[in-house]
C-alpha positions as CSV (number, residue, x, y, z in Angstrom):
1,M,3.5,-16.2,21.6
2,T,5.5,-14.1,19.2
3,Q,4.4,-14.3,15.6
4,L,6.9,-15.4,12.9
5,K,6.6,-13.9,9.5
6,A,9.1,-13.4,6.6
7,P,10.0,-9.8,5.8
8,R,9.5,-10.6,2.1
9,E,5.9,-11.4,2.8
10,G,5.4,-7.9,4.3
11,Y,7.2,-6.5,1.3
12,S,5.0,-8.3,-1.2
13,E,1.8,-7.3,0.6
14,A,2.8,-3.6,0.7
15,L,3.8,-3.7,-3.0
16,I,0.3,-4.9,-4.0
17,R,-1.5,-2.3,-1.8
18,L,0.6,0.5,-3.4
19,G,0.1,-1.0,-6.8
20,E,-3.7,-0.7,-6.4
21,R,-3.4,3.0,-5.5
22,Y,-0.6,4.2,-7.8
23,K,-0.6,3.4,-11.5
24,E,2.9,4.8,-11.9
25,M,4.4,2.0,-9.8
26,V,6.3,-0.7,-11.8
27,V,8.1,-3.8,-10.5
28,L,11.2,-5.4,-12.1
29,D,12.8,-8.6,-11.1
30,A,16.0,-10.5,-12.1
31,D,14.3,-13.9,-12.6
32,C,13.7,-14.5,-8.9
33,A,10.1,-13.5,-8.7
34,K,8.9,-16.5,-6.8
35,S,11.6,-16.3,-4.2
36,N,11.2,-12.5,-3.9
37,M,7.4,-12.9,-3.9
38,T,7.1,-10.2,-6.6
39,N,5.2,-12.9,-8.5
40,L,2.2,-11.9,-6.5
41,F,2.4,-8.3,-7.9
42,K,2.9,-9.9,-11.4
43,D,-0.3,-11.9,-11.0
44,K,-2.2,-8.7,-9.9
45,F,-0.7,-6.2,-12.4
46,P,0.9,-8.2,-15.3
47,D,1.3,-5.1,-17.4
48,R,3.4,-3.4,-14.7
49,F,5.8,-6.3,-14.0
50,F,9.0,-6.9,-16.0
51,N,11.2,-9.9,-15.7
52,I,14.6,-8.7,-16.9
53,G,16.3,-12.1,-16.4
54,I,19.5,-13.0,-14.6
55,S,21.1,-9.7,-15.5
56,E,21.3,-7.3,-12.5
57,C,23.1,-4.6,-14.5
58,D,20.3,-4.5,-17.1
59,L,17.8,-4.6,-14.2
60,V,19.1,-1.4,-12.7
61,G,19.6,0.3,-16.1
62,T,16.1,-0.5,-17.2
63,A,14.7,0.7,-13.8
64,A,16.5,4.0,-14.3
65,G,14.9,4.3,-17.8
66,F,11.4,3.8,-16.2
67,A,12.3,6.5,-13.7
68,V,13.3,9.0,-16.4
69,G,9.9,8.2,-18.0
70,G,8.0,9.2,-14.9
71,K,7.4,5.8,-13.4
72,I,8.4,4.7,-9.9
73,P,10.4,1.4,-10.3
74,F,11.2,-1.2,-7.7
75,A,14.1,-3.2,-8.9
76,N,14.4,-6.6,-7.2
77,A,17.2,-9.2,-7.1
78,Y,19.3,-11.1,-4.6
79,A,21.2,-8.6,-2.5
80,N,24.7,-10.2,-3.1
81,F,24.4,-10.1,-6.9
82,L,22.5,-6.9,-7.1
83,T,24.9,-4.7,-5.0
84,G,28.0,-6.4,-6.3
85,R,27.4,-6.8,-10.0
86,A,25.2,-3.7,-10.6
87,F,27.2,-1.3,-8.4
88,D,28.4,0.7,-11.4
89,Q,24.9,1.1,-12.8
90,M,23.6,2.2,-9.4
91,R,26.5,4.6,-9.1
92,I,26.0,6.3,-12.4
93,V,22.4,5.9,-13.8
94,V,20.7,5.9,-10.4
95,C,22.7,8.0,-7.9
96,Y,24.8,10.3,-10.1
97,A,21.8,10.9,-12.3
98,N,19.6,11.2,-9.2
99,N,16.9,9.0,-10.6
100,N,14.0,7.9,-8.5
101,V,14.8,4.2,-8.4
102,K,14.1,1.8,-5.5
103,I,16.8,-0.9,-5.3
104,V,15.5,-3.9,-3.4
105,G,18.1,-6.5,-2.1
106,H,16.5,-9.8,-1.3
107,N,17.7,-12.9,0.4
108,A,19.7,-10.6,2.7
109,G,22.0,-11.6,5.6
110,T,21.6,-15.0,7.2
111,S,18.3,-15.6,5.5
112,A,20.3,-16.8,2.5
113,A,21.3,-19.6,4.8
114,Q,21.3,-22.9,3.0
115,E,21.7,-21.4,-0.5
116,G,25.4,-21.3,0.1
117,A,28.2,-19.1,1.3
118,T,28.6,-17.2,-1.9
119,H,24.9,-16.1,-1.7
120,L,25.2,-14.7,1.8
121,P,25.3,-10.9,1.5
122,L,27.1,-9.5,4.6
123,E,28.6,-6.5,2.7
124,D,25.6,-5.0,0.9
125,I,24.8,-2.2,3.4
126,S,28.4,-1.1,3.4
127,L,28.4,-0.9,-0.4
128,M,25.2,1.1,-0.6
129,R,26.3,3.5,2.2
130,T,29.2,4.7,0.0
131,L,26.9,5.9,-2.8
132,P,26.1,9.6,-2.7
133,R,22.3,10.3,-2.6
134,M,21.5,6.7,-1.7
135,T,19.2,6.2,1.3
136,V,19.7,2.8,3.0
137,I,16.8,1.1,4.9
138,V,16.9,-2.1,6.9
139,P,13.6,-3.0,8.6
140,A,13.3,-5.2,11.7
141,D,10.4,-7.4,10.7
142,S,7.5,-7.9,8.2
143,L,5.4,-5.2,9.9
144,E,8.1,-2.6,9.7
145,M,8.8,-3.7,6.2
146,E,5.3,-2.8,5.1
147,K,5.8,0.7,6.6
148,A,9.2,1.0,4.9
149,V,7.8,0.1,1.5
150,E,5.2,2.9,1.8
151,A,7.8,5.4,3.0
152,V,10.3,4.4,0.2
153,F,7.6,4.8,-2.4
154,Q,6.8,8.3,-1.2
155,H,10.5,9.3,-0.9
156,E,11.9,11.1,-3.8
157,G,15.3,9.7,-4.8
158,P,17.4,6.6,-4.8
159,V,16.8,4.0,-2.0
160,Y,18.3,0.7,-1.1
161,L,15.9,-1.5,0.8
162,R,17.1,-4.7,2.4
163,V,14.7,-7.7,2.5
164,G,15.1,-11.0,4.4
165,K,13.7,-14.2,3.0
166,L,13.0,-16.4,6.1
167,P,10.5,-16.0,8.9
168,V,11.6,-13.9,11.9
169,P,9.8,-12.7,15.0
170,V,7.4,-9.7,14.6
171,V,8.5,-7.5,17.4
172,T,7.4,-4.1,16.2
173,K,3.8,-2.8,16.7
174,P,1.3,-1.2,14.2
175,E,1.4,2.1,16.1
176,D,5.2,2.4,16.0
177,P,6.2,5.3,13.8
178,F,8.3,4.9,10.7
179,V,10.0,8.0,9.4
180,I,13.0,7.8,7.1
181,G,16.1,9.1,8.9
182,K,14.5,8.9,12.3
183,A,15.5,6.1,14.8
184,N,12.9,4.7,17.2
185,L,13.5,4.7,21.0
186,Y,12.0,1.5,22.3
187,Q,13.3,1.5,25.9
188,E,14.9,4.1,28.1
189,G,18.0,3.2,30.1
190,S,20.9,4.7,32.0
191,D,23.8,2.3,31.9
192,V,24.3,1.5,28.2
193,T,22.8,2.2,24.8
194,I,22.1,-0.7,22.5
195,I,21.5,0.2,18.9
196,S,20.1,-2.3,16.5
197,T,19.2,-2.5,12.9
198,G,17.2,-5.1,10.9
199,I,16.1,-8.4,12.4
200,M,18.5,-8.1,15.4
201,L,15.9,-6.0,17.2
202,S,14.3,-9.2,18.6
203,E,17.7,-10.4,20.0
204,V,18.3,-6.9,21.5
205,F,15.0,-7.0,23.3
206,K,16.0,-10.4,24.8
207,A,19.4,-9.0,25.8
208,A,17.9,-5.9,27.4
209,E,15.7,-8.2,29.6
210,E,18.6,-10.3,30.6
211,L,20.6,-7.2,31.5
212,K,17.7,-6.0,33.6
213,Q,17.8,-9.2,35.6
214,R,21.5,-8.4,36.2
215,G,20.8,-4.9,37.4
216,V,21.9,-3.2,34.2
217,S,19.6,-0.5,32.6
218,A,19.8,-0.7,28.8
219,E,18.5,2.0,26.5
220,V,17.2,0.3,23.2
221,I,17.3,2.2,20.0
222,H,16.3,0.8,16.6
223,V,17.9,2.3,13.5
224,H,15.9,1.2,10.4
225,T,17.5,4.0,8.3
226,I,21.3,3.5,8.3
227,K,21.7,6.4,5.8
228,P,20.9,9.2,6.6
229,I,21.5,8.1,10.2
230,D,19.8,9.8,13.1
231,K,22.8,11.6,14.7
232,E,20.6,13.5,17.2
233,T,19.1,10.4,18.8
234,I,22.4,8.6,18.9
235,L,24.3,11.5,20.5
236,K,21.6,12.2,23.0
237,S,21.5,8.6,24.2
238,A,25.3,8.2,24.2
239,A,25.6,11.4,26.4
240,K,23.2,9.9,28.9
241,T,24.6,6.3,29.2
242,G,28.2,6.8,28.3
243,R,28.4,3.4,26.5
244,V,27.2,2.1,23.2
245,V,26.8,-1.3,21.6
246,T,25.7,-1.7,18.0
247,V,24.0,-4.9,16.8
248,E,23.6,-5.9,13.1
249,E,23.2,-8.9,10.9
250,H,26.0,-7.6,8.6
251,S,29.7,-7.0,8.7
252,I,30.8,-4.6,11.4
253,I,32.9,-3.0,8.7
254,G,30.9,-0.4,6.8
255,G,27.5,-1.2,8.3
256,L,25.6,0.1,11.3
257,G,28.6,-0.2,13.7
258,S,30.8,1.9,11.4
259,A,28.0,4.5,10.9
260,V,27.5,4.9,14.6
261,S,31.3,5.0,15.2
262,E,31.7,7.8,12.7
263,V,29.0,9.8,14.5
264,L,30.5,9.3,17.9
265,S,34.1,9.8,17.0
266,E,33.4,13.1,15.3
267,H,31.0,14.6,17.8
268,Q,31.2,12.7,21.1
269,P,33.8,10.0,21.6
270,T,32.1,7.2,23.6
271,P,33.3,3.7,24.5
272,M,31.5,1.2,22.3
273,R,31.4,-2.4,21.0
274,R,30.1,-3.7,17.7
275,V,28.2,-7.0,17.5
276,G,28.0,-8.3,13.9
277,T,29.8,-10.5,11.5
278,Q,33.6,-10.1,11.6
279,D,35.9,-9.7,8.6
280,R,34.9,-12.9,6.9
281,F,32.6,-14.4,4.3
282,G,29.4,-16.4,5.0
283,V,29.0,-20.1,5.4
284,S,26.3,-22.5,4.5
285,G,23.8,-23.7,7.2
286,K,20.3,-23.1,8.6
287,M,19.5,-19.6,9.6
288,N,19.4,-20.3,13.3
289,E,22.8,-22.1,13.0
290,L,24.3,-19.1,11.3
291,L,23.0,-16.7,13.9
292,D,24.8,-18.9,16.5
293,F,27.9,-19.3,14.4
294,F,28.3,-15.5,13.8
295,G,27.6,-14.6,17.4
296,L,24.4,-12.7,16.7
297,R,22.4,-13.8,19.8
298,A,21.2,-12.0,22.9
299,A,24.1,-13.7,24.9
300,N,26.7,-12.1,22.6
301,I,25.1,-8.7,23.1
302,V,25.1,-9.2,26.9
303,N,28.7,-10.1,26.8
304,A,29.6,-7.0,24.8
305,V,27.7,-4.8,27.3
306,E,29.6,-6.5,30.2
307,E,32.9,-5.9,28.5
308,L,32.0,-2.2,28.5
309,L,31.0,-2.2,32.1
310,E,34.0,-4.1,33.4
311,P,36.5,-1.2,33.5
312,V,34.0,0.9,35.4
313,T,33.3,-1.9,37.9
314,A,37.0,-2.5,38.5
315,Q,37.7,1.1,39.5
C-alpha cells in the first residue's frame, strides 16, 4: 500500500536536520508557522526562528538582510500571498541583488483546497520563472521534498521551493537522485513522453500503466526543477517518441507546460498537449474534488495521450 505523507512534513524534518548541522541557517515565517510546520524548527532552535507577522514584503526584505549578513535564510509563507505581494521585494533585494535567499511557498496548488478560492495558488510557478537568477523547484512528494531542501540549502543563490500542505502518495524512492536542474527518467518508452512536476507524478505513473494495458509505450520523466529546465533530457526523449504530454498541478500558462513548449519550439518542434489548470482561478473544495474538477487525474492524462495518437492512427 502506497504511503501518504504531506510534503510539508518532509520539509519540516529536513529543516531540523539541516539546522542541527549548520548554525548559519535561519528560518522566517509570516505568522503561519503551525500550518507550515516551521514551528517545529522554532521549538528546536528558538534563537534562529523569526516570526515576521502577516507581512510578506517584510518577510522577504528581512530574509535578504540575513543573507547579506552571511546567514542562509528560508523565508516561509503561503504561496499565493508570498509570490503575489512580495514579488517586488523578490525581484529587487533577492534576485537583482543576487542574495542567497530561499523563498518557500506553502499551501501550494490544490492543497489549499478548503481554505478558499483566493488562497489557491495556480500561478506561483509562472511568476517565479520570470525572475532572473531564480531557481524554481517543485518536488513530487515528502521524500523528494527532503532531498530538495538539502539541495536548496547547498545551492548558492535565490531559490523558490513549492510546498504542499496535504498528504499525497510517496512515489519516489530513497535511492532516486536529486540534482538541481536535472530531470529524472522513471520509465523508458517509445510512443509518447509524459513529463510531470510536483505531486502529479503519482497520477502519471497510473496513466502510464493504463496506457501499457492499451498497448501504448509511455516514457515517464519527472521534472522537479522547472528552472533551469533540463533541456537535454527533454529533447532526447522527444526525439525518440515524437509526442509529449506535460502534467502539472498549476496553470498551463507559464508553468511546466510553457517551459517545455519553449524548449521544443526553439530546438525541436514536437506535437504536444498540456494537462494542468486552464486559464481560470481556483475554487473551494476538498483536494480530491479539486483534482477531479481541474482534470488532473490519470484518465485526463490518458485522454491527452490518445489525442496525440489519433492523427497517426487515422493515417
